[in-house]
DSSP file (Angstrom, degrees, kcal/mol; ACC not computed):
  #  RESIDUE AA STRUCTURE BP1 BP2  ACC     N-H-->O    O-->H-N    N-H-->O    O-->H-N    TCO  KAPPA ALPHA  PHI   PSI    X-CA   Y-CA   Z-CA
    1    1 A M              0   0    0      0, 0.0   140,-0.2     0, 0.0   137,-0.0   0.000 360.0 360.0 360.0 -38.9  -13.0    5.7   -7.1
    2    2 A T        -     0   0    0      2,-0.1     3,-0.1     1,-0.1     0, 0.0   0.613 360.0-122.1 -76.7 -12.4  -11.6    5.6   -3.6
    3    3 A G        +     0   0    0      1,-0.3     2,-0.2     0, 0.0    -1,-0.1   0.621  53.0 162.6  75.3  11.5  -12.6    9.1   -2.8
    4    4 A Q        -     0   0    0      1,-0.0    -1,-0.3     2,-0.0     2,-0.3  -0.460  29.2-141.7 -67.6 130.0   -9.0    9.9   -2.1
    5    5 A R        -     0   0    0     -2,-0.2     2,-0.6    -3,-0.1    -1,-0.0  -0.656   7.3-154.3 -89.4 151.1   -8.5   13.8   -2.1
    6    6 A F        -     0   0    0     -2,-0.3    49,-0.2    49,-0.1    48,-0.1  -0.871  27.4-157.2-122.1  97.8   -5.4   15.4   -3.5
    7    7 A S     >  -     0   0    0     47,-3.1     4,-1.6    -2,-0.6     5,-0.1  -0.073  31.5-109.7 -78.0 170.0   -5.1   18.7   -1.6
    8    8 A Q  H  > S+     0   0    0      1,-0.2     4,-2.3     2,-0.2     5,-0.3   0.909 120.5  58.2 -61.2 -42.6   -3.5   22.0   -2.3
    9    9 A S  H  > S+     0   0    0     46,-0.3     4,-2.9     1,-0.2     5,-0.5   0.884 103.7  51.8 -54.7 -43.5   -1.0   21.0    0.5
   10   10 A Y  H  >>S+     0   0    0     44,-0.4     5,-1.9    45,-0.2     4,-1.8   0.936 112.3  45.3 -56.9 -47.0   -0.1   17.9   -1.4
   11   11 A H  I  <>S+     0   0    0     -4,-1.6     5,-1.5     3,-0.2    -2,-0.2   0.856 121.0  37.5 -66.4 -36.8    0.6   19.9   -4.6
   12   12 A L  I  <5S+     0   0    0     -4,-2.3    -2,-0.2     3,-0.2    -3,-0.2   0.864 125.3  34.9 -90.9 -37.0    2.6   22.6   -2.9
   13   13 A N  I  <5S+     0   0    0     -4,-2.9    -3,-0.2    -5,-0.3    -2,-0.2   0.711 133.7  18.5 -89.4 -19.7    4.6   20.5   -0.2
   14   14 A V  I ><5S+     0   0    0     -4,-1.8     3,-0.9    -5,-0.5    -3,-0.2   0.766 128.1  37.1-113.7 -60.9    5.1   17.4   -2.1
   15   15 A L  I 3 <S+     0   0    0     -5,-1.9    -3,-0.2     1,-0.2    -4,-0.2   0.873 130.8  30.9 -63.5 -41.4    4.7   17.7   -5.9
   16   16 A Q  T 3 <S+     0   0    0     -5,-1.5    -1,-0.2    -6,-0.3    -4,-0.1   0.131  86.1 135.3-111.5  22.7    6.2   21.2   -6.1
   17   17 A A    X   -     0   0    0     -3,-0.9     3,-1.9     1,-0.1     2,-0.2  -0.565  62.4-112.9 -73.2 127.8    8.7   20.9   -3.2
   18   18 A P  T 3  S+     0   0    0      0, 0.0     3,-0.1     0, 0.0    -1,-0.1  -0.410 101.8   3.8 -54.2 126.7   12.2   22.3   -4.0
   19   19 A N  T 3  S+     0   0    0      1,-0.2     2,-0.1    -2,-0.2    -2,-0.1   0.780  97.9 168.8  65.5  24.3   14.6   19.4   -4.1
   20   20 A G    <   -     0   0    0     -3,-1.9     2,-0.5    -5,-0.1    -1,-0.2  -0.349  27.7-144.2 -67.9 149.5   11.8   17.1   -3.5
   21   21 A V        -     0   0    0     -3,-0.1     2,-0.9     2,-0.1    40,-0.1  -0.955   1.4-152.0-117.7 133.6   12.2   13.3   -3.9
   22   22 A F        +     0   0    0     -2,-0.5     2,-0.3    39,-0.1    -2,-0.0  -0.740  45.8 127.4-105.2  85.7    9.4   11.3   -5.2
   23   23 A T        -     0   0    0     -2,-0.9     4,-0.1     1,-0.0    -2,-0.1  -0.943  46.3-162.8-134.1 154.2    9.9    7.7   -3.6
   24   24 A S     >  +     0   0    0     -2,-0.3     4,-2.3     2,-0.1     5,-0.2   0.138  61.9 110.4-114.0  10.8    7.8    5.4   -1.8
   25   25 A S  H  > S+     0   0    0      1,-0.2     4,-2.5     2,-0.2     5,-0.3   0.919  77.5  48.1 -62.4 -48.6   10.7    3.4   -0.4
   26   26 A P  H  > S+     0   0    0      0, 0.0     4,-2.5     0, 0.0    -1,-0.2   0.899 112.8  48.9 -58.3 -38.4   10.5    4.4    3.2
   27   27 A L  H  > S+     0   0    0     33,-0.3     4,-2.2     2,-0.2    -2,-0.2   0.855 111.9  48.2 -68.0 -38.4    6.8    3.8    3.2
   28   28 A T  H  X S+     0   0    0     -4,-2.3     4,-1.5     2,-0.2    -1,-0.2   0.935 113.5  48.5 -72.1 -41.1    7.2    0.3    1.6
   29   29 A L  H  X S+     0   0    0     -4,-2.5     4,-2.2     1,-0.2     3,-0.4   0.939 111.8  49.4 -61.5 -50.5   10.0   -0.5    4.2
   30   30 A A  H  X S+     0   0    0     -4,-2.5     4,-2.8    -5,-0.3     5,-0.2   0.894 105.8  56.6 -59.8 -41.3    7.8    0.7    7.0
   31   31 A L  H  X S+     0   0    0     -4,-2.2     4,-2.1     1,-0.2    -1,-0.2   0.880 108.6  48.1 -52.5 -41.1    4.9   -1.4    5.8
   32   32 A A  H  X S+     0   0    0     -4,-1.5     4,-1.4    -3,-0.4    -2,-0.2   0.872 110.5  49.1 -75.3 -36.4    7.1   -4.5    6.0
   33   33 A I  H  X S+     0   0    0     -4,-2.2     4,-1.4     2,-0.2     3,-0.4   0.942 113.4  48.1 -67.8 -42.2    8.4   -3.7    9.6
   34   34 A L  H  X S+     0   0    0     -4,-2.8     4,-3.4     1,-0.2     3,-0.4   0.916 108.0  55.8 -61.5 -40.6    4.8   -3.1   10.8
   35   35 A G  H  < S+     0   0    0     -4,-2.1     4,-0.3     1,-0.3    -1,-0.2   0.792 102.0  56.1 -62.6 -31.1    3.8   -6.3    9.1
   36   36 A E  H  < S+     0   0    0     -4,-1.4    -1,-0.3    -3,-0.4    -2,-0.2   0.824 111.0  44.5 -65.8 -33.1    6.5   -8.1   11.1
   37   37 A I  H  < S-     0   0    0     -4,-1.4     2,-0.3    -3,-0.4    -2,-0.2   0.932 142.0 -26.4 -73.7 -50.8    4.9   -6.8   14.3
   38   38 A D    ><  -     0   0    0     -4,-3.4     3,-2.0    -5,-0.1     4,-0.4  -0.794  47.9-142.6-167.9 121.8    1.3   -7.6   13.2
   39   39 A V  T >  S+     0   0    0      1,-0.3     3,-0.7    -4,-0.3    -4,-0.1   0.679  99.0  75.2 -65.8 -14.0   -0.1   -7.8    9.7
   40   40 A V  T 3> S+     0   0    0      1,-0.2     4,-0.6     2,-0.2    -1,-0.3   0.763  88.1  60.4 -63.5 -25.7   -3.2   -6.1   11.1
   41   41 A L  H <> S+     0   0    0     -3,-2.0     4,-2.3    -7,-0.3    -1,-0.2   0.803  85.7  78.4 -68.3 -33.9   -1.2   -2.9   11.1
   42   42 A E  H <> S+     0   0    0     -3,-0.7     4,-2.6    -4,-0.4     5,-0.2   0.876  93.6  44.4 -52.2 -57.5   -0.6   -3.0    7.3
   43   43 A P  H  > S+     0   0    0      0, 0.0     4,-2.0     0, 0.0    -1,-0.2   0.876 115.4  47.6 -67.5 -34.8   -4.0   -1.7    6.0
   44   44 A G  H  X S+     0   0    0     -4,-0.6     4,-3.1    -3,-0.2     5,-0.2   0.887 111.6  51.1 -65.5 -38.3   -4.3    1.1    8.7
   45   45 A F  H  X S+     0   0    0     -4,-2.3     4,-2.9     2,-0.2     5,-0.2   0.943 109.0  50.6 -68.3 -44.8   -0.8    2.1    7.9
   46   46 A L  H  X S+     0   0    0     -4,-2.6     4,-2.0     2,-0.2    -1,-0.2   0.933 113.6  46.4 -50.0 -48.0   -1.6    2.3    4.1
   47   47 A H  H  X S+     0   0    0     -4,-2.0     4,-2.7     1,-0.2     5,-0.2   0.967 113.8  46.2 -55.9 -56.2   -4.6    4.4    4.8
   48   48 A A  H  X S+     0   0    0     -4,-3.1     4,-3.1     1,-0.2    -1,-0.2   0.884 110.4  53.6 -59.7 -38.9   -2.8    6.7    7.2
   49   49 A A  H  X S+     0   0    0     -4,-2.9     4,-2.2    -5,-0.2     5,-0.2   0.908 110.3  48.3 -61.9 -41.1    0.2    7.1    4.7
   50   50 A Q  H  X>S+     0   0    0     -4,-2.0     4,-2.9    -5,-0.2     5,-0.8   0.952 113.4  45.8 -68.6 -45.0   -2.2    8.2    1.9
   51   51 A V  I  X>S+     0   0    0     -4,-2.7     5,-2.7     1,-0.2     4,-1.2   0.921 113.0  50.5 -59.7 -40.9   -4.0   10.7    4.1
   52   52 A A  I  <5S+     0   0    0     -4,-3.1     6,-3.5    -5,-0.2    -1,-0.2   0.910 121.8  34.5 -62.3 -39.4   -0.6   12.1    5.5
   53   53 A R  I  <5S+     0   0    0     -4,-2.2     4,-0.4     4,-0.2    -2,-0.2   0.969 128.9  27.7 -80.4 -59.1    0.7   12.5    1.9
   54   54 A Y  I  <5S+     0   0    0     -4,-2.9   -47,-3.1    -5,-0.2   -44,-0.4   0.766 132.4  29.9 -84.3 -29.7   -2.3   13.4   -0.3
   55   55 A V  I  <<S+     0   0    0     -4,-1.2   -46,-0.3    -5,-0.8   -45,-0.2   0.853 130.4  30.6 -91.4 -48.1   -4.5   15.1    2.2
   56   56 A E  S   <S-     0   0    0     -5,-2.7    -3,-0.2    -6,-0.2    -4,-0.2   0.621  98.1-129.9 -91.6 -11.3   -2.2   16.7    4.7
   57   57 A G        +     0   0    0     -4,-0.4     2,-0.3    -6,-0.4    -4,-0.2   0.793  47.7 160.0  68.8  29.2    0.6   17.2    2.2
   58   58 A R        -     0   0    0     -6,-3.5     2,-1.7    -7,-0.2    -1,-0.2  -0.634  47.9-116.4 -83.0 140.8    3.3   15.6    4.3
   59   59 A D    >   -     0   0    0     -2,-0.3     3,-2.0     1,-0.2     6,-0.3  -0.557  32.8-178.6 -84.8  92.7    6.4   14.4    2.5
   60   60 A T  T 3  S+     0   0    0     -2,-1.7   -33,-0.3     1,-0.3    -1,-0.2   0.235  72.6  75.8 -74.2  10.0    6.2   10.7    3.1
   61   61 A S  T 3  S+     0   0    0    -40,-0.1     2,-0.4   -35,-0.1    -1,-0.3   0.601  80.8  86.3 -90.8 -10.9    9.4   10.2    1.3
   62   62 A R  S <> S-     0   0    0     -3,-2.0     4,-1.9     1,-0.1     3,-0.3  -0.697  79.5-139.2 -87.4 129.5   11.1   11.6    4.3
   63   63 A I  H  > S+     0   0    0     -2,-0.4     4,-2.6     1,-0.2     5,-0.2   0.868  99.5  60.1 -59.1 -35.9   11.8    8.9    7.1
   64   64 A E  H  > S+     0   0    0      1,-0.2     4,-2.3     2,-0.2    -1,-0.2   0.907 107.1  45.7 -61.6 -41.1   10.9   11.2    9.9
   65   65 A E  H  > S+     0   0    0     -6,-0.3     4,-2.1    -3,-0.3    -1,-0.2   0.889 110.7  52.2 -70.7 -34.9    7.4   11.5    8.5
   66   66 A V  H  X S+     0   0    0     -4,-1.9     4,-2.4     2,-0.2    -2,-0.2   0.895 107.3  53.4 -63.2 -41.8    7.0    7.9    7.9
   67   67 A V  H  X S+     0   0    0     -4,-2.6     4,-3.3     2,-0.2     5,-0.2   0.951 108.3  50.1 -45.1 -58.3    8.0    7.2   11.5
   68   68 A R  H  X S+     0   0    0     -4,-2.3     4,-2.1     1,-0.2    -2,-0.2   0.898 110.6  49.1 -52.8 -43.5    5.3    9.6   12.7
   69   69 A V  H  X S+     0   0    0     -4,-2.1     4,-2.5     2,-0.2     5,-0.2   0.929 114.1  46.1 -66.3 -45.2    2.7    7.8   10.5
   70   70 A A  H  X S+     0   0    0     -4,-2.4     4,-2.7     2,-0.2     5,-0.2   0.903 111.4  51.3 -64.2 -42.6    3.8    4.4   11.9
   71   71 A E  H  X S+     0   0    0     -4,-3.3     4,-2.8    -5,-0.2    -1,-0.2   0.933 111.3  48.7 -55.5 -48.9    3.9    5.5   15.5
   72   72 A A  H  X S+     0   0    0     -4,-2.1     4,-2.3    -5,-0.2    -2,-0.2   0.925 113.4  44.9 -59.8 -52.3    0.4    6.9   15.1
   73   73 A V  H  X S+     0   0    0     -4,-2.5     4,-0.8     2,-0.2    -2,-0.2   0.903 114.9  48.0 -67.3 -39.8   -1.0    3.7   13.5
   74   74 A A  H ><>S+     0   0    0     -4,-2.7     5,-2.0    -5,-0.2     3,-1.6   0.974 112.8  49.1 -63.3 -48.6    0.8    1.4   16.1
   75   75 A A  H ><5S+     0   0    0     -4,-2.8     3,-2.0     1,-0.3    -2,-0.2   0.880 104.9  56.8 -59.8 -40.3   -0.5    3.5   18.9
   76   76 A A  H 3<5S+     0   0    0     -4,-2.3    -1,-0.3     1,-0.3    -2,-0.2   0.727 111.2  46.0 -60.9 -22.1   -4.0    3.5   17.6
   77   77 A N  T <<5S-     0   0    0     -3,-1.6    -1,-0.3    -4,-0.8    -2,-0.2   0.171 121.7-107.2-104.1  11.2   -3.6   -0.4   17.8
   78   78 A D  T < 5S+     0   0    0     -3,-2.0     2,-0.5     1,-0.2    -3,-0.2   0.887  78.6 133.1  59.4  43.1   -2.2   -0.3   21.2
   79   79 A V      < -     0   0    0     -5,-2.0     2,-0.4    -8,-0.2    -1,-0.2  -0.988  45.6-148.4-121.0 128.1    1.3   -1.3   19.9
   80   80 A A        -     0   0    0     -2,-0.5     2,-0.3    -3,-0.1    -9,-0.0  -0.831  15.3-174.8-101.4 138.7    4.3    0.6   21.0
   81   81 A I        -     0   0    0     -2,-0.4     2,-0.8   -10,-0.1     3,-0.1  -0.952  29.5-121.6-125.7 148.2    7.3    1.1   18.7
   82   82 A N     >  -     0   0    0     -2,-0.3     4,-2.4     1,-0.2     5,-0.2  -0.831  20.2-155.8 -88.5 116.5   10.6    2.6   19.4
   83   83 A A  H  > S+     0   0    0     -2,-0.8     4,-3.0     2,-0.2     5,-0.2   0.878  90.1  53.1 -60.1 -41.3   10.9    5.5   16.9
   84   84 A V  H  > S+     0   0    0      2,-0.2     4,-2.6     1,-0.2    -1,-0.2   0.970 113.4  41.0 -60.2 -54.8   14.7    5.5   17.0
   85   85 A I  H  > S+     0   0    0      2,-0.2     4,-2.7     1,-0.2    -2,-0.2   0.908 114.6  53.5 -61.3 -43.3   15.1    1.9   16.2
   86   86 A F  H  X S+     0   0    0     -4,-2.4     4,-2.3     1,-0.2    -2,-0.2   0.957 110.5  47.0 -57.8 -54.0   12.3    2.1   13.6
   87   87 A A  H  X S+     0   0    0     -4,-3.0     4,-1.8     1,-0.2     5,-0.2   0.908 110.8  52.4 -50.9 -48.8   14.1    5.0   11.9
   88   88 A E  H  X S+     0   0    0     -4,-2.6     4,-3.1    -5,-0.2     5,-0.3   0.924 108.1  51.1 -58.3 -45.1   17.4    3.1   11.9
   89   89 A R  H  X S+     0   0    0     -4,-2.7     4,-1.8     1,-0.2    -1,-0.2   0.923 108.0  52.3 -63.7 -42.5   15.8    0.1   10.3
   90   90 A L  H  < S+     0   0    0     -4,-2.3    -1,-0.2    -5,-0.2    -2,-0.2   0.852 117.5  38.6 -57.0 -35.8   14.4    2.3    7.6
   91   91 A Q  H  < S+     0   0    0     -4,-1.8    -2,-0.2    -5,-0.2    -1,-0.2   0.816 135.1   7.8 -78.9 -37.9   17.9    3.8    6.9
   92   92 A S  H  < S+     0   0    0     -4,-3.1     2,-1.2    -5,-0.2    -3,-0.2   0.388  77.4 120.8-142.2  10.3   20.1    0.8    7.3
   93   93 A D     X  -     0   0    0     -4,-1.8     4,-2.2    -5,-0.3     5,-0.1  -0.682  32.0-179.5 -85.6  95.9   18.5   -2.6    7.7
   94   94 A I  H  > S+     0   0    0     -2,-1.2     4,-2.9     2,-0.2     5,-0.2   0.859  79.6  56.1 -62.8 -36.1   19.9   -4.5    4.7
   95   95 A T  H  > S+     0   0    0      2,-0.2     4,-2.4     1,-0.2    -1,-0.2   0.951 109.3  45.7 -60.5 -49.8   18.1   -7.7    5.6
   96   96 A L  H  > S+     0   0    0      1,-0.2     4,-2.6     2,-0.2     5,-0.2   0.922 111.6  52.7 -62.3 -42.1   14.7   -5.8    5.5
   97   97 A L  H  X S+     0   0    0     -4,-2.2     4,-2.9     1,-0.2    -2,-0.2   0.942 111.0  46.3 -62.3 -44.8   15.6   -4.1    2.3
   98   98 A D  H  X S+     0   0    0     -4,-2.9     4,-1.7     2,-0.2    -1,-0.2   0.884 112.0  50.9 -65.2 -34.8   16.5   -7.5    0.6
   99   99 A R  H  X S+     0   0    0     -4,-2.4     4,-2.2     2,-0.2    -2,-0.2   0.910 113.0  46.9 -69.3 -38.8   13.2   -9.1    1.9
  100  100 A V  H  X S+     0   0    0     -4,-2.6     4,-2.8     1,-0.2    -2,-0.2   0.920 112.2  49.3 -63.5 -46.1   11.2   -6.1    0.5
  101  101 A K  H  X S+     0   0    0     -4,-2.9     4,-2.0    -5,-0.2    -1,-0.2   0.852 112.4  46.5 -65.6 -30.6   13.0   -6.3   -2.7
  102  102 A A  H  X S+     0   0    0     -4,-1.7     4,-2.4     2,-0.2    -1,-0.2   0.876 112.9  51.6 -77.1 -40.9   12.3  -10.0   -3.0
  103  103 A R  H  X S+     0   0    0     -4,-2.2     4,-2.6     1,-0.2    -2,-0.2   0.936 113.1  45.8 -61.0 -45.6    8.5   -9.4   -1.9
  104  104 A M  H  X S+     0   0    0     -4,-2.8     4,-2.8     2,-0.2    -2,-0.2   0.911 110.9  50.9 -67.8 -40.9    8.3   -6.7   -4.7
  105  105 A A  H  X S+     0   0    0     -4,-2.0     4,-2.5    -5,-0.2    -2,-0.2   0.920 112.0  48.4 -61.1 -42.5   10.0   -9.0   -7.3
  106  106 A T  H  X S+     0   0    0     -4,-2.4     4,-2.6     1,-0.2     5,-0.2   0.942 112.4  48.0 -64.1 -47.0    7.5  -11.9   -6.4
  107  107 A A  H  X S+     0   0    0     -4,-2.6     4,-2.8    -5,-0.2     5,-0.2   0.935 112.8  48.8 -65.7 -37.8    4.4   -9.4   -6.7
  108  108 A R  H  X S+     0   0    0     -4,-2.8     4,-2.7     1,-0.2     5,-0.2   0.960 112.6  48.0 -69.7 -43.5    5.7   -8.1  -10.1
  109  109 A S  H  X S+     0   0    0     -4,-2.5     4,-1.4     2,-0.2    -1,-0.2   0.896 113.2  47.5 -56.0 -45.0    6.2  -11.6  -11.4
  110  110 A E  H  < S+     0   0    0     -4,-2.6     4,-0.5     2,-0.2    -1,-0.2   0.902 112.5  49.3 -64.5 -41.9    2.7  -12.7  -10.2
  111  111 A L  H >< S+     0   0    0     -4,-2.8     3,-1.5    -5,-0.2    -2,-0.2   0.944 111.1  50.1 -62.9 -46.0    1.2   -9.5  -11.8
  112  112 A Q  H >< S+     0   0    0     -4,-2.7     3,-1.3     1,-0.3    -1,-0.2   0.774  99.8  63.7 -63.9 -31.1    3.0  -10.2  -15.1
  113  113 A S  T 3< S+     0   0    0     -4,-1.4    -1,-0.3     1,-0.3    -2,-0.2   0.695 105.7  47.5 -73.9 -17.8    1.8  -13.8  -15.2
  114  114 A F  T <  S-     0   0    0     -3,-1.5    -1,-0.3    -4,-0.5    -2,-0.2   0.384 128.5 -87.0-103.9   8.9   -1.8  -12.4  -15.4
  115  115 A G    <   -     0   0    0     -3,-1.3    -1,-0.3    -4,-0.2    -2,-0.1  -0.118  45.1 -80.2 108.1 152.8   -0.9  -10.0  -18.1
  116  116 A N        +     0   0    0     -4,-0.1     2,-0.2    -3,-0.1    -4,-0.0  -0.406  64.7 112.6 -87.7 165.9    0.5   -6.4  -18.2
  117  117 A G        -     0   0    0     -2,-0.1    -2,-0.0     3,-0.1     0, 0.0  -0.396  53.4 -99.7 142.7 138.8   -1.6   -3.4  -17.7
  118  118 A V  S    S+     0   0    0     -2,-0.2     2,-0.1     1,-0.1    -2,-0.0  -0.998  99.1  32.8-124.0 131.1   -2.2   -0.6  -15.3
  119  119 A P  S    S+     0   0    0      0, 0.0     2,-0.4     0, 0.0    -1,-0.1   0.579  81.5 162.9 -76.5 162.4   -4.2   -0.4  -13.4
  120  120 A Q        -     0   0    0     -2,-0.1     2,-0.5    17,-0.0    13,-0.1  -0.989  17.2-168.3-144.8 138.6   -4.7   -4.1  -12.5
  121  121 A L  E     -A  132   0A   0     11,-0.5    11,-3.0    -2,-0.4     2,-0.4  -0.959   2.3-165.2-135.8 121.5   -6.3   -5.8   -9.6
  122  122 A L  E     -A  131   0A   0     -2,-0.5     2,-0.5     9,-0.2     9,-0.2  -0.813   6.1-157.7-104.7 141.4   -6.1   -9.4   -8.6
  123  123 A V  E     -A  130   0A   0      7,-3.2     7,-2.2    -2,-0.4     2,-0.5  -0.978   4.6-157.5-122.9 128.4   -8.4  -11.0   -6.2
  124  124 A Q  E     +A  129   0A   0     -2,-0.5     2,-0.5     5,-0.2     5,-0.2  -0.883  11.5 179.2-107.4 129.8   -7.3  -14.2   -4.3
  125  125 A M  E >  S-A  128   0A   0      3,-3.3     3,-1.4    -2,-0.5     2,-0.4  -0.908  71.3 -42.9-128.8 103.6  -10.1  -16.4   -2.9
  126  126 A G  T 3  S-     0   0    0     -2,-0.5     0, 0.0     1,-0.2     0, 0.0  -0.656 124.0 -26.5  69.6-130.0   -8.5  -19.4   -1.3
  127  127 A K  T 3  S+     0   0    0     -2,-0.4     2,-0.5    -3,-0.1    -1,-0.2   0.418 117.9  99.0 -93.8   1.4   -5.8  -20.5   -3.6
  128  128 A V  E <   -A  125   0A   0     -3,-1.4    -3,-3.3     2,-0.0     2,-0.4  -0.798  54.4-163.2 -96.1 127.9   -7.4  -19.1   -6.6
  129  129 A V  E     -A  124   0A   0     -2,-0.5     2,-0.3    -5,-0.2    -5,-0.2  -0.915  10.9-177.1-105.4 135.0   -6.3  -15.8   -8.1
  130  130 A Q  E     -A  123   0A   0     -7,-2.2    -7,-3.2    -2,-0.4     2,-0.4  -0.975  25.1-121.9-137.0 142.5   -8.4  -14.0  -10.6
  131  131 A V  E     -A  122   0A   0     -2,-0.3     2,-0.5    -9,-0.2    -9,-0.2  -0.711  24.1-135.3 -86.2 127.5   -8.0  -10.8  -12.6
  132  132 A V  E     -A  121   0A   0    -11,-3.0   -11,-0.5    -2,-0.4     5,-0.1  -0.742  33.6-104.0 -87.0 132.1  -10.7   -8.2  -12.0
  133  133 A E    >>  -     0   0    0     -2,-0.5     4,-0.9     1,-0.1     3,-0.7  -0.159  21.7-127.8 -49.1 134.8  -11.8   -6.8  -15.3
  134  134 A R  H >> S+     0   0    0      1,-0.2     4,-0.9     2,-0.2     3,-0.7   0.887 107.6  61.8 -62.5 -34.3  -10.4   -3.2  -16.0
  135  135 A E  H >> S+     0   0    0      1,-0.2     3,-0.9     2,-0.2     4,-0.7   0.920  99.3  55.8 -53.2 -39.5  -14.0   -1.9  -16.8
  136  136 A A  H X4 S+     0   0    0     -3,-0.7     3,-0.8     1,-0.3    -1,-0.2   0.871  98.6  63.0 -63.4 -32.8  -14.9   -2.8  -13.2
  137  137 A L  H << S+     0   0    0     -4,-0.9    -1,-0.3    -3,-0.7     3,-0.2   0.722 112.2  34.9 -66.1 -21.8  -12.0   -0.6  -11.9
  138  138 A Y  H << S+     0   0    0     -3,-0.9    -1,-0.3    -4,-0.9    -2,-0.2   0.385  99.1  82.0-107.9  -1.0  -13.5    2.5  -13.4
  139  139 A G  S << S-     0   0    0     -3,-0.8     4,-0.5    -4,-0.7     3,-0.1   0.314  98.6-106.7 -89.6   9.4  -17.2    1.6  -12.9
  140  140 A G     >  -     0   0    0     -3,-0.2     4,-2.1    -4,-0.2    -1,-0.3  -0.153  42.6 -62.6  93.7 167.5  -17.4    2.7   -9.3
  141  141 A K  H  > S+     0   0    0      1,-0.2     4,-3.0     2,-0.2     5,-0.2   0.864 129.0  54.7 -67.4 -36.1  -17.6    0.8   -6.0
  142  142 A D  H  > S+     0   0    0      1,-0.2     4,-2.1     2,-0.2    -1,-0.2   0.882 112.4  42.8 -65.6 -38.1  -21.0   -0.8   -6.8
  143  143 A R  H  > S+     0   0    0     -4,-0.5     4,-2.4    -3,-0.2    -1,-0.2   0.865 113.3  52.8 -75.7 -35.2  -19.7   -2.3  -10.0
  144  144 A M  H  X S+     0   0    0     -4,-2.1     4,-2.3    -8,-0.2    -2,-0.2   0.932 111.4  47.5 -57.7 -48.1  -16.4   -3.3   -8.3
  145  145 A H  H  X S+     0   0    0     -4,-3.0     4,-2.7     1,-0.2    -2,-0.2   0.929 111.6  49.3 -61.5 -47.8  -18.4   -5.1   -5.6
  146  146 A A  H  X S+     0   0    0     -4,-2.1     4,-2.5    -5,-0.2    -1,-0.2   0.895 109.7  51.6 -58.9 -38.5  -20.6   -6.8   -8.1
  147  147 A T  H  X S+     0   0    0     -4,-2.4     4,-2.1     2,-0.2    -1,-0.2   0.936 110.4  48.2 -68.4 -40.3  -17.7   -8.0  -10.1
  148  148 A I  H  X S+     0   0    0     -4,-2.3     4,-2.0     2,-0.2    -1,-0.2   0.908 110.3  51.8 -61.6 -44.5  -16.0   -9.5   -7.1
  149  149 A L  H  X S+     0   0    0     -4,-2.7     4,-2.5     1,-0.2    -1,-0.2   0.903 110.3  50.4 -51.7 -47.4  -19.3  -11.2   -6.1
  150  150 A R  H  X S+     0   0    0     -4,-2.5     4,-2.5     1,-0.2    -2,-0.2   0.847 107.7  51.0 -57.6 -42.5  -19.4  -12.7   -9.5
  151  151 A L  H  X S+     0   0    0     -4,-2.1     4,-1.8     2,-0.2    -1,-0.2   0.851 111.3  49.2 -66.3 -35.8  -15.9  -13.9   -9.4
  152  152 A R  H  X S+     0   0    0     -4,-2.0     4,-2.4     2,-0.2    -2,-0.2   0.948 111.3  49.6 -65.0 -48.4  -16.7  -15.6   -5.9
  153  153 A E  H  X S+     0   0    0     -4,-2.5     4,-1.0     1,-0.2    -2,-0.2   0.897 110.7  50.2 -63.6 -39.9  -19.9  -17.2   -7.4
  154  154 A R  H ><>S+     0   0    0     -4,-2.5     5,-2.4     1,-0.2     3,-0.5   0.919 112.0  47.6 -58.7 -42.5  -17.9  -18.5  -10.5
  155  155 A Q  H ><5S+     0   0    0     -4,-1.8     3,-0.8     1,-0.2    -2,-0.2   0.875 107.7  54.5 -72.4 -36.1  -15.3  -20.0   -8.2
  156  156 A S  H 3<5S+     0   0    0     -4,-2.4    -1,-0.2     1,-0.2    -2,-0.2   0.711 111.7  44.0 -71.9 -16.9  -17.8  -21.7   -6.0
  157  157 A V  T <<5S-     0   0    0     -4,-1.0    -1,-0.2    -3,-0.5    -2,-0.2   0.418 119.0-111.7-104.7  -2.3  -19.5  -23.5   -9.0
  158  158 A G  T < 5 +     0   0    0     -3,-0.8    -3,-0.2    -4,-0.4    -4,-0.1   0.666  67.5 143.0  82.9  15.5  -16.0  -24.4  -10.4
  159  159 A S      <       0   0    0     -5,-2.4    -1,-0.3    -6,-0.2    -2,-0.1  -0.641 360.0 360.0 -86.3 146.2  -16.0  -22.2  -13.5
  160  160 A P              0   0    0      0, 0.0    -1,-0.1     0, 0.0    -5,-0.1   0.514 360.0 360.0 -69.9 360.0  -12.8  -20.5  -14.6
């Protein structure tokens, strides 16, 4: 639905990499660091990380690759980061790791409070959080857009 491509490079360099590690921990930690700098960097980083991994076939479980992606996103937003300090934080910042673990636990708890299931998408409008029906997730962007508009209309008239 997102149009994300899964290239041959991804299959060869990531999925079939000898001794490859399949983890998103460095990406998740980098997202938190960039969010500390400016939350505006987060969506761009998520997009750039997906392109790096799935299109370009870069192993984003490796800290060096994650730092490269973060540097590029920061630079595109006129933000300078120190690559050495950034990498050190990814490797050994216990406070960062604890904060990310707490953020993930909170997210898991919030998701579970709306029922289990994968995929699941929650939309927050103001202080109200609503579940997007699963059928909309597979119905393409037009159906997704219409569903979100319907949720917004329901909220504005006070219906559950």
